[in-house]
N, CA and C atoms of all chains as a GROMACS GRO file, in nm:
protein
  636
    1MET      N    1   0.591  -2.502   3.331
    1MET     CA    2   0.499  -2.409   3.263
    1MET      C    3   0.575  -2.331   3.156
    2GLN      N    4   0.517  -2.318   3.041
    2GLN     CA    5   0.579  -2.242   2.933
    2GLN      C    6   0.556  -2.094   2.959
    3ALA      N    7   0.662  -2.022   2.986
    3ALA     CA    8   0.647  -1.880   3.016
    3ALA      C    9   0.624  -1.800   2.887
    4LEU      N   10   0.568  -1.681   2.903
    4LEU     CA   11   0.552  -1.591   2.788
    4LEU      C   12   0.688  -1.553   2.732
    5ASN      N   13   0.786  -1.549   2.820
    5ASN     CA   14   0.920  -1.506   2.784
    5ASN      C   15   1.012  -1.628   2.788
    6PRO      N   16   1.014  -1.708   2.681
    6PRO     CA   17   1.086  -1.835   2.686
    6PRO      C   18   1.236  -1.814   2.701
    7THR      N   19   1.299  -1.907   2.766
    7THR     CA   20   1.442  -1.894   2.789
    7THR      C   21   1.515  -2.018   2.740
    8THR      N   22   1.637  -1.997   2.697
    8THR     CA   23   1.723  -2.110   2.663
    8THR      C   24   1.859  -2.084   2.725
    9PRO      N   25   1.937  -2.189   2.753
    9PRO     CA   26   2.068  -2.166   2.811
    9PRO      C   27   2.158  -2.080   2.722
   10SER      N   28   2.145  -2.093   2.591
   10SER     CA   29   2.239  -2.027   2.501
   10SER      C   30   2.234  -1.876   2.508
   11GLY      N   31   2.117  -1.820   2.535
   11GLY     CA   32   2.104  -1.674   2.528
   11GLY      C   33   2.137  -1.602   2.657
   12ASN      N   34   2.175  -1.674   2.763
   12ASN     CA   35   2.200  -1.614   2.893
   12ASN      C   36   2.087  -1.520   2.931
   13PRO      N   37   1.964  -1.568   2.922
   13PRO     CA   38   1.849  -1.479   2.941
   13PRO      C   39   1.823  -1.448   3.087
   14ALA      N   40   1.747  -1.343   3.107
   14ALA     CA   41   1.701  -1.311   3.241
   14ALA      C   42   1.582  -1.402   3.273
   15THR      N   43   1.573  -1.445   3.399
   15THR     CA   44   1.452  -1.516   3.440
   15THR      C   45   1.339  -1.414   3.449
   16ALA      N   46   1.216  -1.464   3.466
   16ALA     CA   47   1.102  -1.373   3.472
   16ALA      C   48   1.117  -1.273   3.587
   17SER      N   49   1.162  -1.320   3.703
   17SER     CA   50   1.173  -1.228   3.816
   17SER      C   51   1.290  -1.132   3.797
   18GLU      N   52   1.398  -1.183   3.737
   18GLU     CA   53   1.510  -1.093   3.703
   18GLU      C   54   1.463  -0.987   3.604
   19ALA      N   55   1.386  -1.030   3.504
   19ALA     CA   56   1.341  -0.937   3.401
   19ALA      C   57   1.258  -0.825   3.462
   20THR      N   58   1.174  -0.860   3.559
   20THR     CA   59   1.091  -0.758   3.625
   20THR      C   60   1.179  -0.655   3.694
   21ALA      N   61   1.281  -0.703   3.764
   21ALA     CA   62   1.371  -0.611   3.834
   21ALA      C   63   1.452  -0.528   3.736
   22LEU      N   64   1.498  -0.594   3.628
   22LEU     CA   65   1.578  -0.522   3.529
   22LEU      C   66   1.495  -0.417   3.457
   23ALA      N   67   1.371  -0.452   3.425
   23ALA     CA   68   1.282  -0.357   3.356
   23ALA      C   69   1.254  -0.237   3.446
   24ALA      N   70   1.244  -0.260   3.576
   24ALA     CA   71   1.219  -0.150   3.669
   24ALA      C   72   1.336  -0.052   3.670
   25ALA      N   73   1.456  -0.104   3.639
   25ALA     CA   74   1.575  -0.019   3.637
   25ALA      C   75   1.591   0.053   3.503
   26ALA      N   76   1.506   0.022   3.407
   26ALA     CA   77   1.510   0.086   3.275
   26ALA      C   78   1.372   0.143   3.242
   27PRO      N   79   1.329   0.243   3.319
   27PRO     CA   80   1.195   0.297   3.298
   27PRO      C   81   1.182   0.368   3.163
   28GLY      N   82   1.062   0.370   3.111
   28GLY     CA   83   1.037   0.442   2.986
   28GLY      C   84   1.047   0.355   2.862
   29TRP      N   85   1.092   0.233   2.878
   29TRP     CA   86   1.102   0.143   2.764
   29TRP      C   87   0.977   0.055   2.760
   30SER      N   88   0.930   0.028   2.638
   30SER     CA   89   0.823  -0.069   2.625
   30SER      C   90   0.884  -0.202   2.582
   31CYS      N   91   0.826  -0.306   2.635
   31CYS     CA   92   0.881  -0.440   2.616
   31CYS      C   93   0.787  -0.522   2.530
   32SER      N   94   0.842  -0.582   2.424
   32SER     CA   95   0.763  -0.673   2.341
   32SER      C   96   0.810  -0.816   2.363
   33GLU      N   97   0.721  -0.910   2.349
   33GLU     CA   98   0.756  -1.050   2.370
   33GLU      C   99   0.798  -1.120   2.241
   34ARG      N  100   0.736  -1.084   2.131
   34ARG     CA  101   0.765  -1.156   2.006
   34ARG      C  102   0.797  -1.058   1.896
   35PRO      N  103   0.924  -1.043   1.860
   35PRO     CA  104   1.040  -1.102   1.926
   35PRO      C  105   1.072  -1.027   2.055
   36PRO      N  106   1.145  -1.090   2.147
   36PRO     CA  107   1.176  -1.022   2.273
   36PRO      C  108   1.258  -0.896   2.244
   37SER      N  109   1.203  -0.781   2.278
   37SER     CA  110   1.275  -0.657   2.248
   37SER      C  111   1.227  -0.543   2.337
   38LEU      N  112   1.311  -0.443   2.346
   38LEU     CA  113   1.281  -0.320   2.420
   38LEU      C  114   1.279  -0.206   2.320
   39PHE      N  115   1.183  -0.116   2.336
   39PHE     CA  116   1.173  -0.001   2.245
   39PHE      C  117   1.155   0.127   2.326
   40ARG      N  118   1.222   0.232   2.279
   40ARG     CA  119   1.198   0.363   2.340
   40ARG      C  120   1.225   0.473   2.240
   41ARG      N  121   1.142   0.576   2.246
   41ARG     CA  122   1.162   0.696   2.164
   41ARG      C  123   1.220   0.806   2.252
   42PHE      N  124   1.327   0.865   2.205
   42PHE     CA  125   1.390   0.977   2.274
   42PHE      C  126   1.370   1.102   2.190
   43GLU      N  127   1.330   1.212   2.253
   43GLU     CA  128   1.312   1.337   2.179
   43GLU      C  129   1.408   1.444   2.232
   44PHE      N  130   1.454   1.527   2.140
   44PHE     CA  131   1.555   1.627   2.174
   44PHE      C  132   1.514   1.764   2.120
   45ALA      N  133   1.572   1.867   2.179
   45ALA     CA  134   1.535   2.003   2.139
   45ALA      C  135   1.605   2.046   2.010
   46SER      N  136   1.716   1.981   1.977
   46SER     CA  137   1.795   2.026   1.862
   46SER      C  138   1.865   1.908   1.795
   47TYR      N  139   1.910   1.933   1.674
   47TYR     CA  140   1.987   1.831   1.603
   47TYR      C  141   2.120   1.806   1.674
   48ALA      N  142   2.179   1.909   1.732
   48ALA     CA  143   2.307   1.892   1.803
   48ALA      C  144   2.291   1.796   1.921
   49GLN      N  145   2.181   1.808   1.994
   49GLN     CA  146   2.156   1.716   2.106
   49GLN      C  147   2.132   1.575   2.055
   50THR      N  148   2.060   1.563   1.943
   50THR     CA  149   2.035   1.432   1.884
   50THR      C  150   2.168   1.366   1.846
   51ARG      N  151   2.256   1.444   1.780
   51ARG     CA  152   2.387   1.391   1.740
   51ARG      C  153   2.469   1.348   1.860
   52ALA      N  154   2.466   1.429   1.965
   52ALA     CA  155   2.545   1.395   2.085
   52ALA      C  156   2.494   1.264   2.144
   53PHE      N  157   2.363   1.246   2.147
   53PHE     CA  158   2.306   1.122   2.199
   53PHE      C  159   2.348   1.003   2.112
   54LEU      N  160   2.341   1.020   1.980
   54LEU     CA  161   2.380   0.911   1.889
   54LEU      C  162   2.527   0.874   1.905
   55ASP      N  163   2.610   0.975   1.926
   55ASP     CA  164   2.753   0.946   1.943
   55ASP      C  165   2.777   0.867   2.072
   56ARG      N  166   2.710   0.906   2.181
   56ARG     CA  167   2.726   0.834   2.307
   56ARG      C  168   2.668   0.693   2.295
   57LEU      N  169   2.557   0.681   2.223
   57LEU     CA  170   2.496   0.550   2.199
   57LEU      C  171   2.593   0.458   2.127
   58ALA      N  172   2.663   0.512   2.027
   58ALA     CA  173   2.761   0.430   1.954
   58ALA      C  174   2.873   0.385   2.046
   59GLU      N  175   2.918   0.476   2.133
   59GLU     CA  176   3.025   0.439   2.228
   59GLU      C  177   2.978   0.331   2.324
   60LEU      N  178   2.854   0.347   2.374
   60LEU     CA  179   2.800   0.248   2.468
   60LEU      C  180   2.784   0.112   2.401
   61GLN      N  181   2.744   0.113   2.274
   61GLN     CA  182   2.731  -0.014   2.203
   61GLN      C  183   2.866  -0.082   2.194
   62GLU      N  184   2.968  -0.002   2.164
   62GLU     CA  185   3.101  -0.061   2.149
   62GLU      C  186   3.155  -0.113   2.282
   63SER      N  187   3.131  -0.038   2.389
   63SER     CA  188   3.186  -0.082   2.519
   63SER      C  189   3.106  -0.198   2.578
   64SER      N  190   2.976  -0.204   2.548
   64SER     CA  191   2.893  -0.309   2.609
   64SER      C  192   2.886  -0.435   2.522
   65GLY      N  193   2.917  -0.422   2.394
   65GLY     CA  194   2.903  -0.537   2.305
   65GLY      C  195   2.760  -0.564   2.263
   66VAL      N  196   2.668  -0.479   2.307
   66VAL     CA  197   2.527  -0.493   2.266
   66VAL      C  198   2.501  -0.393   2.154
   67THR      N  199   2.457  -0.441   2.040
   67THR     CA  200   2.425  -0.352   1.928
   67THR      C  201   2.274  -0.349   1.911
   68ALA      N  202   2.220  -0.228   1.905
   68ALA     CA  203   2.076  -0.215   1.885
   68ALA      C  204   2.035  -0.284   1.755
   69GLN      N  205   1.922  -0.348   1.759
   69GLN     CA  206   1.873  -0.416   1.639
   69GLN      C  207   1.836  -0.312   1.533
   70ASN      N  208   1.782  -0.200   1.580
   70ASN     CA  209   1.746  -0.092   1.487
   70ASN      C  210   1.748   0.041   1.559
   71ILE      N  211   1.799   0.142   1.489
   71ILE     CA  212   1.794   0.280   1.538
   71ILE      C  213   1.738   0.364   1.425
   72ASN      N  214   1.638   0.440   1.457
   72ASN     CA  215   1.566   0.519   1.357
   72ASN      C  216   1.568   0.663   1.406
   73PHE      N  217   1.631   0.752   1.330
   73PHE     CA  218   1.637   0.888   1.382
   73PHE      C  219   1.616   0.993   1.275
   74GLY      N  220   1.570   1.107   1.323
   74GLY     CA  221   1.557   1.227   1.241
   74GLY      C  222   1.623   1.341   1.316
   75ARG      N  223   1.591   1.462   1.277
   75ARG     CA  224   1.660   1.577   1.333
   75ARG      C  225   1.649   1.586   1.486
   76THR      N  226   1.534   1.553   1.541
   76THR     CA  227   1.515   1.574   1.686
   76THR      C  228   1.458   1.452   1.758
   77TYR      N  229   1.477   1.334   1.702
   77TYR     CA  230   1.430   1.215   1.773
   77TYR      C  231   1.517   1.096   1.738
   78VAL      N  232   1.518   1.001   1.831
   78VAL     CA  233   1.587   0.873   1.808
   78VAL      C  234   1.498   0.762   1.863
   79ASN      N  235   1.461   0.669   1.779
   79ASN     CA  236   1.387   0.551   1.823
   79ASN      C  237   1.485   0.434   1.830
   80VAL      N  238   1.490   0.370   1.946
   80VAL     CA  239   1.587   0.262   1.967
   80VAL      C  240   1.513   0.131   1.992
   81THR      N  241   1.549   0.027   1.918
   81THR     CA  242   1.497  -0.108   1.943
   81THR      C  243   1.614  -0.199   1.980
   82LEU      N  244   1.608  -0.252   2.101
   82LEU     CA  245   1.708  -0.349   2.147
   82LEU      C  246   1.644  -0.486   2.145
   83SER      N  247   1.699  -0.578   2.069
   83SER     CA  248   1.641  -0.712   2.061
   83SER      C  249   1.730  -0.812   2.131
   84ALA      N  250   1.668  -0.919   2.174
   84ALA     CA  251   1.743  -1.028   2.237
   84ALA      C  252   1.834  -1.092   2.134
   85MET      N  253   1.956  -1.123   2.176
   85MET     CA  254   2.044  -1.197   2.086
   85MET      C  255   2.009  -1.345   2.093
   86GLY      N  256   1.962  -1.391   2.208
   86GLY     CA  257   1.917  -1.529   2.222
   86GLY      C  258   1.765  -1.533   2.223
   87ALA      N  259   1.712  -1.626   2.299
   87ALA     CA  260   1.567  -1.646   2.301
   87ALA      C  261   1.495  -1.544   2.389
   88ALA      N  262   1.569  -1.476   2.474
   88ALA     CA  263   1.507  -1.377   2.562
   88ALA      C  264   1.607  -1.266   2.589
   89LEU      N  265   1.555  -1.154   2.635
   89LEU     CA  266   1.642  -1.041   2.669
   89LEU      C  267   1.735  -1.081   2.784
   90SER      N  268   1.857  -1.035   2.778
   90SER     CA  269   1.954  -1.066   2.883
   90SER      C  270   1.980  -0.940   2.965
   91PRO      N  271   2.045  -0.955   3.080
   91PRO     CA  272   2.079  -0.835   3.159
   91PRO      C  273   2.157  -0.732   3.079
   92ALA      N  274   2.233  -0.775   2.978
   92ALA     CA  275   2.313  -0.679   2.900
   92ALA      C  276   2.224  -0.580   2.825
   93GLU      N  277   2.113  -0.629   2.767
   93GLU     CA  278   2.024  -0.537   2.696
   93GLU      C  279   1.955  -0.440   2.793
   94TYR      N  280   1.911  -0.494   2.908
   94TYR     CA  281   1.847  -0.407   3.007
   94TYR      C  282   1.945  -0.301   3.058
   95ALA      N  283   2.071  -0.342   3.076
   95ALA     CA  284   2.172  -0.247   3.126
   95ALA      C  285   2.193  -0.134   3.026
   96LEU      N  286   2.199  -0.168   2.897
   96LEU     CA  287   2.216  -0.064   2.795
   96LEU      C  288   2.093   0.027   2.793
   97ALA      N  289   1.975  -0.032   2.805
   97ALA     CA  290   1.852   0.048   2.808
   97ALA      C  291   1.854   0.147   2.924
   98ALA      N  292   1.893   0.098   3.041
   98ALA     CA  293   1.896   0.185   3.159
   98ALA      C  294   1.997   0.298   3.141
   99GLU      N  295   2.112   0.264   3.083
   99GLU     CA  296   2.217   0.364   3.063
   99GLU      C  297   2.172   0.470   2.962
  100LEU      N  298   2.102   0.427   2.857
  100LEU     CA  299   2.053   0.525   2.758
  100LEU      C  300   1.950   0.618   2.820
  101GLY      N  301   1.868   0.564   2.908
  101GLY     CA  302   1.769   0.647   2.977
  101GLY      C  303   1.838   0.753   3.063
  102ARG      N  304   1.943   0.712   3.135
  102ARG     CA  305   2.018   0.809   3.217
  102ARG      C  306   2.083   0.915   3.130
  103LEU      N  307   2.137   0.871   3.018
  103LEU     CA  308   2.204   0.961   2.926
  103LEU      C  309   2.108   1.068   2.871
  104ALA      N  310   1.988   1.024   2.836
  104ALA     CA  311   1.891   1.117   2.774
  104ALA      C  312   1.844   1.224   2.871
  105THR      N  313   1.847   1.193   3.000
  105THR     CA  314   1.798   1.291   3.098
  105THR      C  315   1.913   1.363   3.167
  106ALA      N  316   2.037   1.333   3.126
  106ALA     CA  317   2.153   1.397   3.191
  106ALA      C  318   2.163   1.543   3.152
  107MET      N  319   0.173   2.392  -1.776
  107MET     CA  320   0.132   2.256  -1.739
  107MET      C  321   0.174   2.226  -1.595
  108GLN      N  322   0.086   2.166  -1.519
  108GLN     CA  323   0.116   2.130  -1.380
  108GLN      C  324   0.201   2.003  -1.381
  109ALA      N  325   0.324   2.018  -1.338
  109ALA     CA  326   0.414   1.902  -1.338
  109ALA      C  327   0.381   1.808  -1.222
  110LEU      N  328   0.425   1.685  -1.233
  110LEU     CA  329   0.412   1.588  -1.124
  110LEU      C  330   0.491   1.635  -1.004
  111ASN      N  331   0.598   1.710  -1.031
  111ASN     CA  332   0.689   1.753  -0.927
  111ASN      C  333   0.672   1.904  -0.910
  112PRO      N  334   0.570   1.946  -0.832
  112PRO     CA  335   0.536   2.088  -0.827
  112PRO      C  336   0.649   2.170  -0.766
  113THR      N  337   0.659   2.291  -0.810
  113THR     CA  338   0.766   2.377  -0.762
  113THR      C  339   0.710   2.508  -0.710
  114THR      N  340   0.779   2.565  -0.613
  114THR     CA  341   0.745   2.699  -0.566
  114THR      C  342   0.876   2.775  -0.553
  115PRO      N  343   0.869   2.908  -0.564
  115PRO     CA  344   0.992   2.984  -0.551
  115PRO      C  345   1.060   2.964  -0.416
  116SER      N  346   0.982   2.944  -0.309
  116SER     CA  347   1.042   2.941  -0.175
  116SER      C  348   1.138   2.825  -0.153
  117GLY      N  349   1.110   2.713  -0.216
  117GLY     CA  350   1.191   2.594  -0.189
  117GLY      C  351   1.315   2.582  -0.274
  118ASN      N  352   1.340   2.675  -0.362
  118ASN     CA  353   1.452   2.668  -0.455
  118ASN      C  354   1.457   2.531  -0.521
  119PRO      N  355   1.344   2.488  -0.576
  119PRO     CA  356   1.336   2.351  -0.627
  119PRO      C  357   1.402   2.337  -0.762
  120ALA      N  358   1.430   2.212  -0.795
  120ALA     CA  359   1.478   2.181  -0.928
  120ALA      C  360   1.359   2.181  -1.024
  121THR      N  361   1.383   2.228  -1.147
  121THR     CA  362   1.280   2.212  -1.248
  121THR      C  363   1.276   2.066  -1.290
  122ALA      N  364   1.174   2.029  -1.366
  122ALA     CA  365   1.160   1.889  -1.406
  122ALA      C  366   1.283   1.842  -1.484
  123SER      N  367   1.333   1.926  -1.574
  123SER     CA  368   1.449   1.882  -1.652
  123SER      C  369   1.576   1.879  -1.566
  124GLU      N  370   1.586   1.977  -1.476
  124GLU     CA  371   1.699   1.973  -1.382
  124GLU      C  372   1.692   1.848  -1.296
  125ALA      N  373   1.571   1.815  -1.250
  125ALA     CA  374   1.555   1.698  -1.163
  125ALA      C  375   1.599   1.571  -1.235
  126THR      N  376   1.568   1.560  -1.361
  126THR     CA  377   1.608   1.442  -1.438
  126THR      C  378   1.760   1.430  -1.442
  127ALA      N  379   1.826   1.543  -1.467
  127ALA     CA  380   1.972   1.543  -1.473
  127ALA      C  381   2.032   1.514  -1.336
  128LEU      N  382   1.974   1.574  -1.233
  128LEU     CA  383   2.025   1.554  -1.098
  128LEU      C  384   2.006   1.410  -1.052
  129ALA      N  385   1.891   1.353  -1.086
  129ALA     CA  386   1.864   1.214  -1.047
  129ALA      C  387   1.961   1.120  -1.117
  130ALA      N  388   1.998   1.153  -1.240
  130ALA     CA  389   2.092   1.069  -1.314
  130ALA      C  390   2.229   1.069  -1.246
  131ALA      N  391   2.258   1.180  -1.175
  131ALA     CA  392   2.387   1.190  -1.106
  131ALA      C  393   2.384   1.122  -0.968
  132ALA      N  394   2.268   1.077  -0.928
  132ALA     CA  395   2.253   1.009  -0.798
  132ALA      C  396   2.186   0.874  -0.820
  133PRO      N  397   2.254   0.782  -0.890
  133PRO     CA  398   2.192   0.654  -0.921
  133PRO      C  399   2.169   0.570  -0.796
  134GLY      N  400   2.071   0.484  -0.802
  134GLY     CA  401   2.045   0.392  -0.691
  134GLY      C  402   1.943   0.443  -0.591
  135TRP      N  403   1.901   0.567  -0.607
  135TRP     CA  404   1.800   0.623  -0.518
  135TRP      C  405   1.664   0.609  -0.583
  136SER      N  406   1.564   0.581  -0.502
  136SER     CA  407   1.428   0.584  -0.555
  136SER      C  408   1.363   0.714  -0.512
  137CYS      N  409   1.284   0.766  -0.602
  137CYS     CA  410   1.226   0.899  -0.586
  137CYS      C  411   1.076   0.888  -0.566
  138SER      N  412   1.026   0.951  -0.460
  138SER     CA  413   0.882   0.956  -0.438
  138SER      C  414   0.833   1.098  -0.461
  139GLU      N  415   0.710   1.109  -0.503
  139GLU     CA  416   0.654   1.242  -0.531
  139GLU      C  417   0.580   1.301  -0.412
  140ARG      N  418   0.513   1.215  -0.336
  140ARG     CA  419   0.431   1.268  -0.227
  140ARG      C  420   0.465   1.198  -0.097
  141PRO      N  421   0.539   1.256  -0.004
  141PRO     CA  422   0.606   1.386  -0.022
  141PRO      C  423   0.730   1.369  -0.109
  142PRO      N  424   0.779   1.480  -0.168
  142PRO     CA  425   0.897   1.469  -0.254
  142PRO      C  426   1.016   1.421  -0.170
  143SER      N  427   1.068   1.303  -0.204
  143SER     CA  428   1.179   1.249  -0.126
  143SER      C  429   1.259   1.147  -0.205
  144LEU      N  430   1.380   1.128  -0.158
  144LEU     CA  431   1.470   1.028  -0.215
  144LEU      C  432   1.497   0.924  -0.108
  145PHE      N  433   1.500   0.798  -0.150
  145PHE     CA  434   1.525   0.690  -0.054
  145PHE      C  435   1.629   0.594  -0.109
  146ARG      N  436   1.718   0.550  -0.023
  146ARG     CA  437   1.812   0.444  -0.064
  146ARG      C  438   1.855   0.361   0.056
  147ARG      N  439   1.869   0.232   0.031
  147ARG     CA  440   1.921   0.140   0.133
  147ARG      C  441   2.066   0.108   0.100
  148PHE      N  442   2.152   0.123   0.198
  148PHE     CA  443   2.294   0.090   0.184
  148PHE      C  444   2.323  -0.032   0.271
  149GLU      N  445   2.394  -0.129   0.216
  149GLU     CA  446   2.428  -0.248   0.295
  149GLU      C  447   2.580  -0.259   0.308
  150PHE      N  448   2.622  -0.308   0.423
  150PHE     CA  449   2.765  -0.315   0.454
  150PHE      C  450   2.800  -0.453   0.508
  151ALA      N  451   2.930  -0.486   0.500
  151ALA     CA  452   2.974  -0.618   0.542
  151ALA      C  453   2.990  -0.628   0.694
  152SER      N  454   3.006  -0.514   0.759
  152SER     CA  455   3.033  -0.518   0.904
  152SER      C  456   2.974  -0.395   0.973
  153TYR      N  457   2.964  -0.406   1.106
  153TYR     CA  458   2.917  -0.291   1.184
  153TYR      C  459   3.018  -0.177   1.175
  154ALA      N  460   3.146  -0.210   1.169
  154ALA     CA  461   3.249  -0.104   1.159
  154ALA      C  462   3.229  -0.022   1.032
  155GLN      N  463   3.199  -0.088   0.921
  155GLN     CA  464   3.174  -0.015   0.796
  155GLN      C  465   3.046   0.069   0.806
  156THR      N  466   2.946   0.012   0.871
  156THR     CA  467   2.821   0.088   0.890
  156THR      C  468   2.847   0.214   0.971
  157ARG      N  469   2.923   0.201   1.080
  157ARG     CA  470   2.955   0.316   1.165
  157ARG      C  471   3.034   0.422   1.087
  158ALA      N  472   3.130   0.376   1.008
  158ALA     CA  473   3.211   0.470   0.931
  158ALA      C  474   3.122   0.549   0.835
  159PHE      N  475   3.028   0.480   0.770
  159PHE     CA  476   2.936   0.547   0.679
  159PHE      C  477   2.850   0.648   0.754
  160LEU      N  478   2.799   0.609   0.870
  160LEU     CA  479   2.714   0.700   0.948
  160LEU      C  480   2.792   0.824   0.993
  161ASP      N  481   2.918   0.804   1.030
  161ASP     CA  482   2.999   0.919   1.072
  161ASP      C  483   3.022   1.015   0.956
  162ARG      N  484   3.051   0.963   0.838
  162ARG     CA  485   3.072   1.048   0.720
  162ARG      C  486   2.940   1.116   0.681
  163LEU      N  487   2.831   1.042   0.693
  163LEU     CA  488   2.698   1.099   0.664
  163LEU      C  489   2.671   1.218   0.756
  164ALA      N  490   2.704   1.205   0.884
  164ALA     CA  491   2.683   1.316   0.978
  164ALA      C  492   2.768   1.437   0.938
  165GLU      N  493   2.891   1.411   0.897
  165GLU     CA  494   2.979   1.521   0.854
  165GLU      C  495   2.923   1.591   0.729
  166LEU      N  496   2.875   1.508   0.636
  166LEU     CA  497   2.820   1.566   0.511
  166LEU      C  498   2.694   1.647   0.540
  167GLN      N  499   2.614   1.599   0.634
  167GLN     CA  500   2.494   1.676   0.669
  167GLN      C  501   2.535   1.811   0.725
  168GLU      N  502   2.636   1.811   0.810
  168GLU     CA  503   2.677   1.936   0.872
  168GLU      C  504   2.737   2.032   0.770
  169SER      N  505   2.818   1.978   0.677
  169SER     CA  506   2.881   2.066   0.579
  169SER      C  507   2.784   2.114   0.472
  170SER      N  508   2.683   2.032   0.440
  170SER     CA  509   2.590   2.069   0.332
  170SER      C  510   2.469   2.146   0.382
  171GLY      N  511   2.440   2.132   0.511
  171GLY     CA  512   2.319   2.196   0.564
  171GLY      C  513   2.192   2.120   0.533
  172VAL      N  514   2.206   2.004   0.469
  172VAL     CA  515   2.089   1.919   0.440
  172VAL      C  516   2.086   1.808   0.544
  173THR      N  517   1.976   1.798   0.618
  173THR     CA  518   1.963   1.692   0.718
  173THR      C  519   1.862   1.590   0.667
  174ALA      N  520   1.900   1.465   0.668
  174ALA     CA  521   1.808   1.360   0.625
  174ALA      C  522   1.681   1.366   0.709
  175GLN      N  523   1.569   1.342   0.645
  175GLN     CA  524   1.443   1.343   0.718
  175GLN      C  525   1.439   1.224   0.813
  176ASN      N  526   1.494   1.112   0.768
  176ASN     CA  527   1.499   0.992   0.851
  176ASN      C  528   1.618   0.904   0.813
  177ILE      N  529   1.682   0.849   0.913
  177ILE     CA  530   1.787   0.749   0.892
  177ILE      C  531   1.753   0.631   0.982
  178ASN      N  532   1.752   0.515   0.922
  178ASN     CA  533   1.712   0.393   0.991
  178ASN      C  534   1.826   0.294   0.974
  179PHE      N  535   1.888   0.255   1.083
  179PHE     CA  536   2.001   0.163   1.064
  179PHE      C  537   2.007   0.052   1.166
  180GLY      N  538   2.071  -0.056   1.124
  180GLY     CA  539   2.102  -0.168   1.212
  180GLY      C  540   2.248  -0.200   1.194
  181ARG      N  541   2.288  -0.318   1.233
  181ARG     CA  542   2.429  -0.354   1.235
  181ARG      C  543   2.495  -0.341   1.098
  182THR      N  544   2.426  -0.379   0.992
  182THR     CA  545   2.490  -0.382   0.860
  182THR      C  546   2.409  -0.314   0.750
  183TYR      N  547   2.322  -0.223   0.787
  183TYR     CA  548   2.247  -0.149   0.684
  183TYR      C  549   2.212  -0.010   0.733
  184VAL      N  550   2.194   0.078   0.635
  184VAL     CA  551   2.149   0.214   0.664
  184VAL      C  552   2.046   0.252   0.557
  185ASN      N  553   1.926   0.285   0.600
  185ASN     CA  554   1.824   0.335   0.508
  185ASN      C  555   1.815   0.486   0.524
  186VAL      N  556   1.830   0.558   0.413
  186VAL     CA  557   1.832   0.704   0.419
  186VAL      C  558   1.714   0.761   0.342
  187THR      N  559   1.639   0.850   0.405
  187THR     CA  560   1.533   0.923   0.338
  187THR      C  561   1.565   1.072   0.340
  188LEU      N  562   1.580   1.130   0.222
  188LEU     CA  563   1.604   1.273   0.209
  188LEU      C  564   1.475   1.336   0.158
  189SER      N  565   1.420   1.428   0.234
  189SER     CA  566   1.295   1.491   0.192
  189SER      C  567   1.319   1.635   0.153
  190ALA      N  568   1.232   1.683   0.068
  190ALA     CA  569   1.240   1.823   0.027
  190ALA      C  570   1.210   1.913   0.146
  191MET      N  571   1.287   2.021   0.158
  191MET     CA  572   1.256   2.118   0.263
  191MET      C  573   1.143   2.209   0.215
  192GLY      N  574   1.137   2.232   0.085
  192GLY     CA  575   1.028   2.310   0.028
  192GLY      C  576   0.929   2.218  -0.042
  193ALA      N  577   0.870   2.267  -0.149
  193ALA     CA  578   0.766   2.192  -0.218
  193ALA      C  579   0.824   2.085  -0.310
  194ALA      N  580   0.952   2.093  -0.339
  194ALA     CA  581   1.014   1.994  -0.426
  194ALA      C  582   1.160   1.977  -0.387
  195LEU      N  583   1.217   1.868  -0.430
  195LEU     CA  584   1.358   1.843  -0.402
  195LEU      C  585   1.443   1.951  -0.470
  196SER      N  586   1.547   1.993  -0.401
  196SER     CA  587   1.636   2.095  -0.457
  196SER      C  588   1.768   2.030  -0.495
  197PRO      N  589   1.851   2.102  -0.571
  197PRO     CA  590   1.982   2.046  -0.604
  197PRO      C  591   2.062   2.003  -0.481
  198ALA      N  592   2.040   2.067  -0.366
  198ALA     CA  593   2.116   2.032  -0.245
  198ALA      C  594   2.089   1.888  -0.201
  199GLU      N  595   1.962   1.846  -0.207
  199GLU     CA  596   1.932   1.708  -0.167
  199GLU      C  597   1.990   1.608  -0.267
  200TYR      N  598   1.980   1.640  -0.397
  200TYR     CA  599   2.038   1.550  -0.497
  200TYR      C  600   2.190   1.541  -0.482
  201ALA      N  601   2.253   1.653  -0.448
  201ALA     CA  602   2.398   1.653  -0.432
  201ALA      C  603   2.440   1.565  -0.314
  202LEU      N  604   2.364   1.573  -0.204
  202LEU     CA  605   2.395   1.487  -0.089
  202LEU      C  606   2.374   1.340  -0.126
  203ALA      N  607   2.266   1.313  -0.200
  203ALA     CA  608   2.238   1.175  -0.242
  203ALA      C  609   2.353   1.121  -0.327
  204ALA      N  610   2.400   1.202  -0.421
  204ALA     CA  611   2.509   1.158  -0.508
  204ALA      C  612   2.636   1.133  -0.428
  205GLU      N  613   2.664   1.223  -0.332
  205GLU     CA  614   2.785   1.209  -0.250
  205GLU      C  615   2.779   1.083  -0.164
  206LEU      N  616   2.661   1.052  -0.108
  206LEU     CA  617   2.647   0.932  -0.026
  206LEU      C  618   2.667   0.806  -0.111
  207GLY      N  619   2.619   0.811  -0.235
  207GLY     CA  620   2.640   0.697  -0.324
  207GLY      C  621   2.787   0.675  -0.352
  208ARG      N  622   2.859   0.785  -0.376
  208ARG     CA  623   3.004   0.772  -0.400
  208ARG      C  624   3.075   0.718  -0.275
  209LEU      N  625   3.032   0.767  -0.160
  209LEU     CA  626   3.093   0.725  -0.033
  209LEU      C  627   3.074   0.576  -0.009
  210ALA      N  628   2.954   0.526  -0.039
  210ALA     CA  629   2.923   0.385  -0.011
  210ALA      C  630   3.003   0.291  -0.100
  211THR      N  631   3.041   0.338  -0.217
  211THR     CA  632   3.115   0.251  -0.309
  211THR      C  633   3.265   0.279  -0.306
  212ALA      N  634   3.307   0.373  -0.221
  212ALA     CA  635   3.450   0.410  -0.216
  212ALA      C  636   3.532   0.297  -0.154
   0.00000   0.00000   0.00000
C-alpha cells in the first residue's frame, strides 16, 4: 500500500508507527505531508528571549546536523520549519523538534 | 503636497529628498510604501557564512537600536525586512540597511 508518508531507504525515514511515536514526543508541532515537514511558532515576551532561543537553536542545529529548512523571526516570535532531507521525516528531525519544544518552555 | 512617503514628527522620518539620498547609500534594497519598509535578500555560499551574517546582524541590531521587522532564513539565504517604526522610514533604518549591504560584500 502506498502510504501518505512515502519512504525510501536513502532518507533513513521513520516508519508510520515510528512517526506517530516520534510526533507524540514533539507536541505542538504541525506536520505536513507535501513536502514532509514540521512547523511550529514560538512566541516570547521579549527580544532578548527570542535571541536566546535563536542562539540555542543554532547550537542544536550544529550539534545535531539537522538544519531547519526555514526560520522566520521577528522581535518576539520564531517560526521554525523542519523539512525532511530524504523522502520522509527521520528521527533526527523529530528529535530536534522535541528539543526545541523543551527549550522554549524551559 | 502630500508625498507618497508620508511623514509625521513622531517617527523622525526622512524627508523625500533625504530618503532619496539615503536609499542611494543602501543599494540593493527594494523599498515599499505601504507599510514603509526596506527588503533585501542576501545569498551565501555556505551555512557558516549565513550564520556569520546573522550573528553580525544581531550585533548591529543591538548597537543601532533598530530591530528588523522580519528575518527569514534558510541554510544559504537571509531575507531581511526593515520597517518604519513611525509613519516613514528614518535615517536609522537606512543606515542599518547600508551597513548590512557592506557586511554581505565584505
